[in-house]
N, C-alpha and C positions, 0 to 999 in steps of 0.2 A: 481675471478674465482670458481662458485657457485659448493659448490659438486654436486656432484649427487644424493646424498639425499636428499637435496636443489630443486636442477630442481623437482625428482617425487612427492617435496612436495604442490612443490607453480603450478605441474598442476595435479593437485588430487586434487589441493584447486580449480584453475576454472572452472579444470568443473562440482564442483558443484556447483557451484556455475550457474554456466551456466545453469546447468539442474533446480535449485530448478529457475532461471527465468524464463525460457522454461514456467511452470509449475506457476505462480504467471502471465502472459498472456494469459494462453490459460482461468485461472478461471478469466481473465479482460474480455479475449472475450467473456466467460459464461454468466458473469453481462451483457456481452453488448447488450447480444444479450436478457434481457425477457427483453419483451414488454410494461413488466411499470414501469423498470430501469429509471430515473429519476433520475439524479446522488445532486441539484441539493438540492431534492426535500430528497431525504437518509439526502443529510449533513447536511440541515437544524434538518429533525429527532432527528441527533442524533449533536444540535450545543443544550443542553435545555437553555445555560446563557442567548444564542440568542443574542452572544458580534463577533460571522466572525468567529470563532477558536476553531479551538475543542484542545482538552489540553489530555491527557493520561487519564486525568481523567477523561472527558466522553466517550472518547471512551473504554476505560474500562470497567462502569457501562452500553454500550449500547453491546459491546459483551455480559459482565455477563446476560445481559438478553433473551437474544435470546440463551444463553446455552453455551456458549466459556467459558472459562474459559481463560482468563494468570496475570500474572506479571505485573504491573507496572513497572521492566524493560525490560519486550520485549515490552511491550505499545511503552514505550520510544526509544528503539533501531530500530521498526517500525517505529515514527514520524522524527528520524534523519538522517532517508532516506530520505524524502522526504520532512522533513524541508527547501527551500534555505537561507529561511531571519535569522534561525538559534535561533529562538525565542520559542522553542520547543511547540511552539500547530502549526497548520497547519490549514489555512486560506482554503478558497472553489479553489482557486487554483490549493495551495501545495495538499488537497484530490487527484484534479483532473489527478494528476499525479500516484495516487496511487488507482485509482480503477478504467481509464479509458485504456484503448486496444493501446499501439503504435502501432500495428501492423500489423491491420488492420485498414485504414487509412477510409475504407465506413460503418463501422460498430460504425467507432467511433462521422463519423458524421451527423450518422440518434441518434445520442443519443448524441449529447450535441448541 
């Protein structure tokens, strides 16, 4: 059986993780509420190589050009979270999982 300290650490981890997920969903909803947001156009803007997939370099360059600095490892961590096929890139369907709201199907259907 796990010690009280282990249980406490696990509980804190799960609460922090849930809070982060909640904040991400709020940001997704705000993004999807933007009248001019079109996910495919956003994907194409980032996909400068026109190969149908976004890699860490492309994402990092896009973010940097918009004033957000992240390390390669930070970008790779984000990619891994949504990369279903494990190729270290995001195809369009994986990109949609990253940017589209999950909790608001009406808003999701309007945007997609």
